[in-house]
N, C-alpha and C positions, 0 to 999 in steps of 0.2 A: 347561763346567763341568759334572762329576757330584757329585750330593749324595749324604752318608751316607744319607739315608733310599733313596734311589736305589740304591745298591751294595748294602745289606740288603735291598730287595725281590729286587732280580734274584740275588743270592748264593742267597734262598734256592729262587727258582721255578725257577734254570738251572745251578746249579754255580756255578765259581770263574769273575771274569768277567775279561777282560785288562785293564791298566793303561789309563784312557785318558788324551790328553794335555790337559791344563789351556789350555782357550783364553779368549782376552782376553771378557771379562762384558761382554755387551753392555748398553746402556739398553732398559729396558724401555717397550716402549709403555704413555701412559697408559688407565687404564679409559677406555670412551668412556660420558659421563654426561650425561642430560639436565635436572639441576640443579646449581649449583655446590656444590661438597666435597671434604674432601681424603679419599683411602681408602690406608690403608698399604699398603705393599708385603707382600706375601704370599712371603715366601722360602723357599727347601726347608727350613732347619732347624724350619718349622712345621708338618713335614710331620705330626708325632704327632697337631694339631688333629684331632678326630673332631667336631667342633661348627659348626654356622654360626650365632652367635648375632651376628654384628656387624650390627647396624642398616642398613638398604640406603639408598644416595645414589639410586635411580631410581627415577622416578615410576611408571615402570608396566611390564609386563612384557616380557622381550623374548628371543627364540630366538637362540643362538648353533647353526649348522649348521657340524658339522665333517665335512671329507671327506679325501680324500689330497690331491684338486688341486681350486683354488680355480676357481669359475666365469668365469676371466679367458683373455683372450687378451693374448699380449708379442710385443712386437717390437720391434727396436734402432731408432732412431731413423734416419732417412737420415745423420745428420754420426757417427752411430756412439756420439755423446754421451750415455747413457743409455737409459732403455728408455721406452717405448709401452704403456699399457695401455687396453683397452675390456672391456665386459662379450661372454664368449662365449653369445652367442643360442639356441644348442644345448645347452645343458647342462641337465640336467635341476633339478641343485639351484639352479638359479637363478630355477626356474618354483616352487619350494615358497610360497614368498613370497607368489603369488595365495591361498592357501587360507588364509591366515592372518588376523587383525584387521587392520584398515587401520591401527590405531595401533600394534600390536607391530613393534618394530625390529628386523632381522634383520641378524645379525653372520653371517660366514662366518671359521670356519679351515681352513686347509689348506695344502698346498704350492705353487709356483711351477711350470707347465708347462714351465718356462725354468729354466737355471742363470745365476743372478746372483752375480758377482765379490762377493768379502765385501767388500770397498772399497763397493760400492754398495748394500750389503743394508741399511742402516738407513734412507738416502735413501727406495729402492724401498718399505718396511715404511711409514715416517711418510705417504708417498702415496697407496697404496691403502686404507691403514686410512683417512685423511682423504677421499680420494674415493669410493671403495668398501664401506668398511665392514670390509674385510678384512683379515686379519689373516695374516703370511707363515710361513710352517716352512722356516727353510732348512735343506735336507738338503744335505752335503757327498757330494760323487760315489760316495766308496768305503763310504758308508753306506747312501746309498741303491742301490746296486749291489747288496748283501746283502740289504736290505731289500725292497724293492720286485722288483726283477730273481731276486732270489734267492728271499728266504723266502715273499713273495706269488704269484709265479708259478712256481715251483720246486715247491712245497711245496704251500699252500693251494687254488692255482687248481685244479690237474690234483687233488688229493685230494676239492674239492668237484668236482667233475665227475666222479668215480669211476676215477680214475686211479688205481690204485697203484703206489708205485717198487719194482716187482720186480726191476728192474736199475739200475744208474748210467743206464743210457740211456733206460729207460723212467720218464720224469717225474723224482726226483732224490730220492736218499738225502736223508735228513733231519741234516741240518747244525747243528749247534748256532749257531758264530757267524751262521749267518744267524737264527735265532731268537732270540739278542741282538742283531743291529741292529734286529730287528722292534722287539724290547719297549724299545728305546732310542728309537725314532722314533714310538713312542707314548708314550713319556714325554716328549718333546720336545714331541708335540703337546698334552700335557694341561698344561704350563707356559705354552704360549701361550694355550691358551683362560683359565687362570686369569690370565691378563694383563689380561683385560678380563670376568671373570665377577662379576657379583653372584649369590653364590649364593641368597640368597633370594628373588629376585625373578627370576630368570629360568630357561629351559628351555635344554638342552641336546638337541641331538638329531645322533648319531652314524650316520655311512653307511658302510656296507660291510666285507668279509673284512680290509682294509688294516688297520683300527685297533680290532681287535676286544678287545683287552687294554686301551684304551683306559681303559673304565668304571672300572677297579680303579684306577687312580691317580686318578681326579674321586673318587672316592666316598673314599677313604684321608682325602683333606683335606675335604671336606665331605659328611658322613651324610644329611642331608634334599637335598642337590642334585637336581630332577626333572631325570631324562636319559632318555632314549628312544635306543633302536639299530635299525635297518634293515638287514639282510641283502637285499642287491642279487643278490648270487649263489643257485644252490641251496646245502640243506643234504641231505650226504649220509648216507645209512643210519647206524645205529649199527654196522654191522658192517664200513664203510667207516670213519668216522670214529675208531673204537678204535686202529684202527692207526695215529694221530698219536701222537709219544710225546709231546707238550705236550696230549693231548688236555682233561684234566681243567682246566688251568689257565685254559685259553682258557673253555671252559665255567664256570668259577667267575667269572670276570672277565665276562663278558657278565651273570652273576647280579648282579651290581652296578648292571644299569641296570635301571630301573623299567618299562620297554616294550619288548619284544623283537619286531619285527618283519618276516613274511616274504611271500613272496608269494603263495603257496599252501599249503594245509593240511597235504598231504605234506612241505612242508618244515619247517613249526611239528612236523610228527609226529614225523619224523627228529629234531629240537633234542629232543623232549620225551623220546622212547624213551630219547637219550643221557643223558638228565639221569635218568630212571630206571633204568638198567643201569648207570652209571658214579656217580651220585651217590645214588643209594637218594632221589629225589624225584620225585615223582607230583604229577600235576596235576589241577585240579579243575575245573570248569564250571559256571557258577553265571548262568542267566538269562543265556544267550549268549555270558558271557566266558568264555576259559580263563585259569586262573592257575595260580603256581607260589608254595606257600607256604616261603619260604625263610628260615629265622631270624626267624621272626615277620613280614616283610616279604613282600605278596603282590606278586607280580610278573606284568605283563600280558604275554598273548603276543598281539600282534594281525596277523591275517590277510587281506592286503590288495594286488589287482596295482597297482601306480602305472599312472599314465596318462598322457596327452599335453597339450599346450598347446596349446589351439584356436585360439587368435588365432594365436598364433604362424605355425602351418602356414597359416591362411590368411592371413597377410603374405606367407609362402614360396611359394606358388599363383600369388600376383598378381605375387610377384617373376619367377618363371619364366617366368609368360606373357609379360609386358614383354621378357623377355628373347630370346622367341621359341622358348624351348627345345621345348615341345610341338611345336610347328607342326615343327621338323627332325624331330623322332623321328615325327610321323607320316608324314613324308615317305617317311623311312628305312625304316621297317616297313609301308609301304602292301600291304595287301593278305594280311601276315602277321598269326598268332596269336602274341602275344609273354608268353610265361612268363618270368617274372621274380623273378630270387634276388639277396637285399640281403645281404652278410656279411661280418664281419670273419674275417681271414687266421687261421682257429684251428682246430687239428685235431678242436675239438667242433663248429663251426658245419657238419658232414655236408654241405661241398659237394660231395664227389668222390661219395657218394652219391645227392646229387640229380642229379649228371652219368650216372651208371650207369643211373638211374631215368628218365631222359628218353630215354637211347640205347635203352633196353628198349622204351618207349611207342613209336618212332619205328619199331622192327621190329614188334611186335605190333598196331601199329595205324597199316600204310604209308599210308593214307590223309591222313595227319600230315606227311608228308614233303614238303619243300618248301613247307609252310604253317605249321608251327612252329615256332614260335624261339626258345630259350632263351636270356633274357641274364642273366649272373650276374657282377652287382657285387661286386668282395673290396676291403673297406677293408683297407690297408696296416696289418698287426701294429703294436698301439702302443709292445709291450715282445718280447723275445727271448723269444719261446715255445719250446714243445715241436717237435721235429722242423717247423719251417717249411718248411723247404728240400726237405724231402724231401714235403712237403704239397704245394708247389708245385708240384713236378716230377707227382706223382702228377697232379694236376689236369691242367697242360697236357698231359700224354700221353693224358688222357683227353677234351679238348678237338678234339686235333688228331687222333685216331683218329675221334670222331664226325662231324668235320667232312670227313674222309677217305672215310668210307662213305659219307653220305648228301648231302653238298655236291654243289652245282651251278653254272652261271655264274648268278649274280642270287639265290644262296639258298647262305647260311651259317647252320649251324643252331645254331652254340652260339658265343656273342659274350662272351667272357671280356674283363672290364674292370677291371685289376689297377691300381687309384690312387684315390688320396684325390677323393670326388664331393662337391660343395658340396651343401647339403641343396636348393636350388633345383633342381640339376639331378636329383638324387637324386626328387624331387615330380614332374620331368617324366618319369621313367621311369616313376614309378607311372599318371601320369594314361593313359597308353598300353599298359600290361600289364590282360590279359584274366586271367590270375590270377599269385599271387603265391605261391612255393612257399619253406616256412621246413623245413629238414632236421635240423635242430642234432638232434644226439645227448646232448644236456644245455644247456640253458642256463637262467640264472635269471629271467630276462623277455622279453626282447626284443620291442620296442615296432614293429617292422618291419609287422605286420601292421595294427596302429590306425593308423599314418600313412597305409598305403595305403587304407585304408577311409574317411580321411579325404581324402583326395586324390581317388578317386573320388567322393566326393558332391558335392564343389565347395564352391563361396562362396555362402550363402543371399543372393539376392538379383540374384545375375548375370543377365545376357540371355541366354535359353534358348539354346543350341544353340552356345554361346559354349566356348571351352576352359575356362573359370571355373566354368562351371555342374556341370561332371562328368555323366559317364553313369549314376549315380547304382546298378551294380549293380557289382557285385564276388563274385569266388572266392578263396579260399584255400586250398592243403593245408598245415599246420603239423604239425608230431611233435608228439607227445603228451608229451615230454619238456621242452617249455619252459612256461616260466610263465605264458605267458599265454594257452596252450589250456583251461582248463577255462570260461577266459571267454566264447568263442568259438565258442559252440554249433553254430552254422552253419557252422564250416570243415568240410573233410574232414580227419580226423586221422588222420595215419600212422603205424607204426612206420617210422621211416626206414632201421633195418636190414633189411627186408624191400622190396628192390628192385621184384618184382616188384608189389606191393602199391600200391608209391608210384608205381610206375608208371601202373597204375589209376586211382588217384586222378587224377591229370594229366589222363589223357584223360578222366574223368567230367565234372573240374572245367570242361575248356572244353568240353564237349561237351552240356554243361547247358542247359535253354534259357532263353530273355531271362529270362522271369517268375521263374522259381524262382531265376536269379542276383542279383534285383531284391530280391526276398522275404529272401533271405537277407545282402543285402548291409541290410537297412532294421534287421533286428534286429539287426544289428552297429553300425552308426552310432547306433542308440539306445544301445546299450551304450555306447561310447566316448564319444559326446558327453557323457554325463550322468557317467561315472565319468572324469574329467579328472585332470590331475593337483593342482591345487587341491580337488576334492573329496578324495583322495589324503591330502593334508597337511593340510586341515581335519579329517577323522575321524582322523589320528594324533596331534594334538593333542588333541582331545575326549578320547580314551582316554588319555593322559599325565593330564592333568589329573585324570581319574576315579582311576586308579590311585595318583594320589600325594596324594589328598584327604585321608587321613589322616594323612601324615607330621608333621605338625605336633601330631594328638593323641598323636602315642606317644613313649615316651622310647625313644633310638636311640644306640649308641654302637657305636664299630666292636673288631673282637676279630678274633685272628688273624694271622700273619706270610707276609711275601709275597705268590703268588695265591692263596693259602689267608684271605686277609681279607676279610670280610663284616659287615655291619652286623644287628647284632642290636635289633629295635624290639620292646619289648612295652609292655603296656596301663601308663600310670603307676601302677594303685597296684600291679603286677605288678614283685615286685620280690626279690632272692638273702636269704635267711633268715641274717639274722646270728648269729653262734653268742653273741656276748655278750646279745644280747636274750633270746634264747629259754632261755638256761644263769640268768639273772637272773629271766625269770619263771614258770621252770623251779622252783628255790628256795623262793620267797615261796608255791610253791602249796600250799594243804592238800590237794587232790582231782585226781589227775590221771588223764586216759584215754590211752593212746598206739596207734595204730593203723598198723599197718607192713602193707605190701606187701612180697611177698617174692620174686620174679624182677622183674629190673631196677628194684629198689629196694635189696633189701641185699644180694641176688646179683646181677652184670651178666649182662645177658642172652646174652652172646655164650659163656660158659664152656660148655662138654661136660656136667661135673658139677656139678652144681647143688647138692650137699650143703654145709649151713651149714660154716663155718669155725672154729676153736676160738675163734677171736677173737669171732665175733657170737654165737655161742653164748652165753660169758662177758658179753659186755653186756649178752643178753637176760635172763642170770643175775640179774646187779645192779641194773636196772631191775624186774626182777618182785619183789626181793626188798623192796624199799623197800614200807611197808605204804598209802604216798600213794599209790602206782602201782595202775590197770589197766591192763596190755599185753596186747595182743592179734593176732597175726599172722591176718591176712585176707587169702585167696591163692583163687586159682583150681585150687588142687592139691587132688588128692583126701586123704581123711582117712587113708590109709595112709601117705603117702609122711610128711605133717605129723606125724604121730603117732611114726615112726618115729625123724624127724630131732629132735626136739624131747623126746625123752623126759627127758633132764634138766631142764627147764626145765620144774617143774610148776604152777607160778605160771603161766604161760605161758596164756592163752585164744589157743583156735583158731580161725579162722574157715573150712572147707573147701568146694570148689567155690562161690566165691563166697558162702557163707553158708549152703547148704542145709543144711549139717551144722555144727552149733555146740557147741564143750567148754568149758563155764567155767572159768577159774582152780583149781584142785586138785581137777576132778571127774576123773572117768576114763570116765563115759559123754558118750559122742554124742548132740545130741540135733539131732532132724529139723527144721526150719523150711520145709521147701516146703510147698505145695499138693497137689502131686502125689506120689502113690502108686503108680498103675499108668504103668509105664514100655513099655506096649506101643508107645509110638510110634517108640520106638527099632527097631525092628524096621520100621516104615517109611520112616525116615531114613536106615538103615544102610547100604540096597543102591542105594540112591540117591548118599551121601557113596564107596563104592565104586567104585563106576562112575566118576565123577571123578578119584578115586584113581589107577586104573588109565591114564584116559588120560592122570594128569599128572604127568609124572616127576618127584620131590622132592617128591612130597607125601605127607601120611600121617592115619590117622584117630587119634587118641585115645579112648579109650572109659572114662569115670568111673561114678561109680554112680549119677550123677542127669543126666548130661547127655553129648554127644559133642562132638567138637572136629577139625576138619579143619584141619591145620596143611600151610602150603605155602612154610615161610621158604627150602628146597632148590631149590624151583623155578625156574625162568626167571621173572623179575620180574614180564615183561608179561603171560605166558601165564597165570600163577598167578593175576595178581590178574582178569583175564577171567575165568578159570573159575572165581574167588570171586566176582562179581559173578554168573555166571548161574547156580552151583548157590543163592546167596542166593534168590534168586526162586524156582529149582525147588523149595526147599523150603522155603517160604512158601507156595506151592501146595499140596502134598502135606500140610504139615501145619495148614492153616489151620483147623481144626476141634479142631485138638488145645492143649491148655494149658500151651503152652510157648511161649518167646519164639527166635527166628533171629537172631542180632547178629551183625557181623564186628568184627573185632579189627586188630589187630596183627599180620597176617597171617595169621590165622584165623577160621575161619567156628566158630560155636559155637551150637549147640541145648541150651536148657535151660529149666526150669521155668520157669511166669510166677510172678513176686512175689520173684523170687530176684534179690537184687542187695546188691552192699556197703553200699549205703545203707540198706539194709533191717537188716544186721547192728549199723553204725554207729547208727541210731535204738533198735537192742534194749540196746545195751552204755547208750547214756546213760541212756537208760529204767530199766534196772535201777539205775543210780546213783543216779537222782534217787529213785527208789523206798527205796532203804536209805538215805537223808537224806547223801547224799555225792556232789550234784550238781559234776559237776567245774567247777573254778575255770581247769584248765589242758589244752586240748587240743592233742595232735600226731597230725594225721595226714597218712602219706605214701604217695603211687604213683606209678605212672609210664606206668601207658595208660588206656584209655576206661573199663574198670571202676569204675578208682578215683575219674573224675569223679564216680560216683552219690555215692561218700562226701563228695566235695568240696560236692557239691550239698545233701546234707543236712545238713552243717554251717552249709549258710549259711542255711538255714531252722529250724535247731535252737533257736534263742529262740523265734522265734512258737508253736512247740511246746511252749514252757515245758521243755523237757529240756537247756536251757542258758540260763544265768544271761547278762543283756544287759555281765555286766562281767569274763566270762570271757575270759583270753587265748587264741586261737586260733591253732594257725599249720599250717594246711592247706598241703600242699608237694608240689607236683610236682618229678619226677625230669628234668631236660633245662629248654631254654629253650624253649617252646613253646606256642601257646593252652591256658589251662585255665582250670578254675573257683575253682581253687588262687589264693591272692595270693603266693605264696611257691615258688620254686622254690630244688632245688640241682643242681650240674652233673650231676653221674654220681653209680652206688653207694658209691664210695670218700667223696665228702664225704657222703654220709649215716652211713655207719660211722662218720667223723670227727666226726659232730656228735652221734650217738648214745652215741660216748666220751665225750664231752664233758657230755654227762647222766648218765652212769653213774660217772663223779669225782664230781658235785655230788650224788649219790645220800644219801651215807652216810658217815661218818669211817672210814676206814682205821687201821688197825693204823699203829703207826710202823715197821716193817720196811716196809709195803706201799707207805709213802707215798712212799718215792721211787721207787719199782720206778712208780708211778701218777702221780708228777709228770713222770719222764720219758718215760712214753707220753704222758701231754698234751701235752708240748713236741712229743714227733715228730709226733703228729696236728696238733697247730695247724700246723707248719712244712709237713706233706703239704699241709695245706688252704689255706695259703696260695698255695701253691705253683701 
């Protein structure tokens, strides 16, 4: 049954949805609890809840691991009555718990690897929940086809591996119904998680690209839920990812996690670049941690390769030895040098490139003919991938050609094994291979090299000379496009597209001295044995705890519809400015100071024409007309622009260029308050800025009387930001002995005289009022960027400076919900103008003819503000 909240979300995310048939509601599974108690059901009609205030009934923290497939094996019973289940010992996610605290309970949520008849589903679900602590999500075959074989394998998988759908046969064109199925399955998974979730005590760890929009569904219900996501595939560059029609929906969904993990910095860098280019979100690095500030929440970025389970592989090695598989292979390849490839049958694994490289090696180094053998194991594809038939035909053709040219009686140069091998068989092949070759053209991680290293090390304490002791030497030829490549510094890295260099790498690997092989193996083993799967999961949990540490310190609530939903997290003392509160304080005040920024505060940043509207001039005129008010426009703009724009407002005070020039109300002359009168430094700085402008398309220089500003809002965001950082360092070096300050702002770099700031302007205004015996008992200060923070900071210390009294009503307000020294915020310039309109109407009584007009205007403003 589809809930109303589900329909609303999907309608906004992906257009009109087909009517889904009603299914019989199945019984929910009880939450897994360690202490007695009743927990109320959470049905879909409560989806508007954005807090998690219910007290927990669980004694300690739990980890809920969510993945596409549960770590279980399933088979029908011999009598065909029901199912038999066991742990899938080869599953990586089963080993995650080894790195978690011993007392942490682990639950799994996912689908089963088999299709269970609807009649049996409830019994199966109860059984595996009780015995394995697994919660199954049963997917109807039609939904599974569109979700997994459709969107996952024909849209995301090719795109994340850099294959664009140039034609219907190459990849797959975007299919809206497949996207709808993907969202439907993610919704279903969220329901299964909620059935067992205790939101204030549990951690939720979501795995891989199958469930990338799941974080939004969970975050809509529980804003403080501790939730992480790890991507096991590559993340493509922004130029590739931006071709996805639902690119922003997926990015925003991932940003509802608290921690997002990637195997390599390259993958993380691509994700961060997409966030910057498509959402305008920049990352920051602090004390070694990378974070994205997203509406007051810090989303952590984790970079760490996954590891293997040492104990499991050693057990498998013993099993392979017991089954005499190693001895059998040693006899089969006696006198031969074995190069081994172990790959899934997939277009991205580069199997044929490996065969071509091996063929080239035999041609260029004929001494290996009759000696070197390439054993290529190809695991059958798990899903209906792209071009599999053509790929298999190409591989078989290459194998036949190489065998025909170089084969002879007793020597088969290529052995192609196209079947599923047990892990013990695979470990046996590793044991006899002199080198493992991985030539994937793109792969998320690929643990084959790690498994090979462990098998060649053998088992600690094994009898020397036995199969279990291992030769303790190994060689690797690995593609530079796989996730494990950066961690294998002793491997020979290759570009698999360069067949000749790959062939030379193969020859080098098997021709290398034994001592060199041992040293490289020792280096690899030291890394692999210490960075196992337990280390990976423990490190991820620690980072998730650190990232979520301030969840309960901040005020959090959800805003937005569809996949635009996000959580706003603000300091408890930071709240939206109440119109009623400020009007009340305004009316009772006898001496008021009103300080207003212009760009981004009264005037939206995205407008090209910045001239103030008639409405703004009228509001300012009304405020200035009240003798109780001292109103100042405190801007970074030049005095010429401000003088011209606000000419009708004679009683308006103006501070230009952040306060270097000041014009008091009802005065014509501008006063200079900067300490610098010699601007010779401009002749030093301007050539530097010009050189960056010429090199940065979309940037420009604004020259003011007292300052220089470099703008790069129209430049490429990544390149512009990089150039701004470089320019900042360059200018600080060039102007080190000059009395100026070089600062970065919102898409600008500015050079201005020292001692000039909006905070100094605020201090002068408050001091002047105090000296006149009119110390302000009401202060309103509004701004939107970093320069305005100087005013907010000054206001915070004004009482101790004795320029404001302790009972002054202070309304320091920033525009936009973001970290600030102000205690209040308004969402945008429209709300600022509406608020000022309310103050203007409370300023002085109007004539009877005007009262109707003003009342109507006030009603319209309040209506738009509330909207």
